[in-house]
C-alpha positions in Angstrom: 126.5 26.0 37.3 128.2 28.3 34.7 128.7 32.0 34.7 129.6 34.8 32.3 129.6 38.6 32.4 128.0 40.8 29.8 127.2 44.5 29.8 128.4 44.8 33.4 125.9 42.1 34.5 126.8 38.7 36.1 124.8 35.9 34.6 124.7 32.5 36.4 123.2 29.5 34.7 121.7 26.6 36.7 120.9 23.9 34.0 118.2 21.3 34.2 119.1 17.7 33.6 116.4 17.3 30.9 114.3 19.2 28.3 112.8 22.0 30.4 111.6 25.6 30.4 114.1 28.4 31.1 113.2 31.1 33.6 115.2 34.3 33.8 115.5 35.7 37.4 116.6 39.3 37.7 118.1 39.2 41.2 119.3 41.8 43.7 122.3 39.6 44.4 124.1 36.5 43.2 123.6 34.8 46.6 119.8 35.4 46.3 119.8 33.5 43.0 121.7 30.6 44.6 119.2 30.5 47.5 116.3 30.3 45.0 117.9 27.5 43.1 118.5 25.6 46.4 114.7 25.5 47.2 113.2 25.0 43.7 111.3 21.7 43.3 110.5 21.9 39.5 112.7 20.9 36.6 113.7 24.2 35.0 116.8 25.9 33.7 117.3 28.9 35.9 119.3 31.9 34.6 120.1 34.5 37.3 121.1 38.0 36.3 122.7 40.0 39.1 125.1 43.0 39.5 122.1 45.1 38.3 121.8 48.8 38.8 118.6 48.1 40.7 116.8 51.5 40.7 117.7 52.1 37.1 117.6 48.7 35.3 114.4 47.6 36.9 112.3 50.7 36.7 110.2 51.8 33.6 110.4 55.5 34.1 111.8 58.1 36.4 109.8 59.0 39.6 110.5 61.4 42.5 111.9 59.8 45.7 109.2 58.1 47.6 110.9 58.6 51.0 113.3 61.1 52.5 116.2 58.7 52.1 115.3 57.0 48.8 117.9 56.7 46.1 117.0 58.1 42.7 114.6 56.0 40.5 116.0 56.7 37.0 113.9 54.6 34.6 116.4 52.5 32.6 114.2 49.3 32.1 114.0 49.7 28.3 117.8 49.8 27.9 118.3 46.9 30.2 115.6 44.9 28.5 117.4 45.4 25.2 120.6 43.9 26.8 118.6 41.0 28.2 116.8 40.1 25.0 119.5 40.8 22.5 122.6 39.6 24.4 121.9 37.7 27.6 119.1 35.4 26.4 120.9 34.2 23.2 124.2 33.6 25.0 122.6 31.8 27.9 120.5 29.6 25.7 123.5 28.7 23.6 124.8 27.0 26.8 121.6 25.1 27.5 119.9 22.1 26.0 116.5 22.1 24.3 114.0 24.4 26.1 110.3 24.2 26.0 109.4 27.8 26.8 110.8 31.0 28.3 109.7 32.8 31.5 110.8 35.8 33.6 110.5 36.6 37.2 111.9 38.8 40.0 111.3 40.1 43.5 110.4 43.7 44.4 111.3 46.1 41.6 112.3 43.1 39.5 108.8 41.8 39.9 107.6 45.1 38.4 110.1 44.7 35.6 108.9 41.2 34.8 105.4 42.5 34.1 106.6 45.6 32.3 108.8 43.4 30.0 105.7 41.7 28.6 104.7 45.1 27.1 108.0 45.6 25.4 109.0 42.2 24.1 107.3 39.0 23.0 110.0 36.5 24.0 108.5 35.4 27.3 105.6 33.0 27.6 105.1 33.3 31.4 105.9 35.8 34.1 105.9 36.0 37.9 105.9 39.1 40.1 107.0 38.3 43.6 106.4 41.0 46.1 106.4 43.2 43.0 106.5 47.0 43.3 103.0 47.5 41.9 102.9 50.7 44.1 105.1 52.2 41.3 103.3 55.5 40.4 101.5 55.3 37.1 101.9 51.6 36.6 98.2 50.6 37.0 97.3 53.2 34.3 100.1 51.9 32.1 98.9 48.3 32.3 95.3 49.4 31.4 96.3 51.7 28.6 98.9 49.6 26.7 98.8 46.2 25.0 101.2 43.4 25.7 103.3 42.3 22.8 102.1 38.7 23.3 99.6 37.4 25.9 101.4 35.1 28.3 100.2 31.6 29.1 100.6 32.2 32.8 100.9 35.1 35.3 101.7 34.7 39.0 101.5 37.5 41.6 102.3 37.2 45.3 102.7 39.5 48.2 103.3 39.4 51.9 100.2 40.0 53.9 101.9 42.8 55.9 103.4 44.7 52.9 100.5 47.2 52.7 100.9 48.0 56.4 103.1 51.1 56.2 102.6 54.8 56.8 104.0 55.6 53.4 100.9 56.2 51.2 102.7 55.2 48.0 104.0 51.9 49.4 100.7 51.2 51.2 99.0 50.9 47.8 100.9 47.8 46.8 98.2 45.2 47.7 95.3 47.2 46.2 97.3 47.8 43.0 98.5 44.2 42.8 95.0 42.9 43.1 93.7 45.4 40.6 96.4 44.4 38.0 96.0 40.7 38.6 92.2 40.9 38.2 92.7 43.0 35.0 94.8 40.2 33.5 92.4 37.5 34.6 89.5 39.3 33.0 91.5 39.4 29.7 91.4 35.6 29.8 95.0 35.1 31.0 95.7 32.3 33.5 96.5 34.5 36.4 96.8 33.8 40.1 97.4 36.0 43.2 98.8 34.6 46.4 99.2 36.2 49.9 102.1 34.9 52.0 102.6 35.6 55.7 105.0 38.3 56.5 106.3 41.6 55.3 108.2 42.5 52.2 111.5 41.0 53.3 110.2 37.6 54.7 111.2 34.4 52.9 112.2 36.1 49.6 114.0 33.1 48.1 111.2 30.6 49.1 108.5 32.9 47.7 110.4 33.3 44.4 110.9 29.5 44.2 107.2 29.0 44.7 106.5 31.4 41.9 108.8 29.5 39.5 107.4 26.2 40.6 103.9 27.4 39.8 104.9 28.6 36.3 106.6 25.3 35.6 103.9 23.0 36.7 101.9 21.2 34.0 98.2 21.8 34.0 
């Protein structure tokens, strides 16, 4: 494991012992990244980025608070993506051996960001959205009305089967929206899967994320 800081973000590298893909995990915390690495079964280089300004770096545009106690959602994904692609990726990969392809994943808002990133850059060949915030207002329309910079080889979506069971109408749309988006990509000919896991949004986050990475990494 190696670490460096750049642009106020902590980057932790878990290298593979052989020629492998590299997957970038935008993580709510450093410990979450370690927990994912501990349960991975595939041979991948995992690059975990933490110390994120979660409601800014992971969100594509500003939206009003969705609950009375919500923190502001300030739409800084484009700026963060520039840091990721122009600075974090080159430095991380200078510290790794030969890689086969590059993927991106994340949980919750970071799952939303993983899909959004495919519309803004062509550097990722696969993406996974784990309990991704597809409830985000306007995101379904964005997906349908814009073109990806490069069609990915694989897309993976997963949710907890209780995530839609909330009185908040915005959050309750998450399963419907995730199914809609995953079907849209599948109909475009992209290798896309959707999985339901038992539990709510907070259940087994590390294991769910590891399963997503393992799926992306498996050879067909």
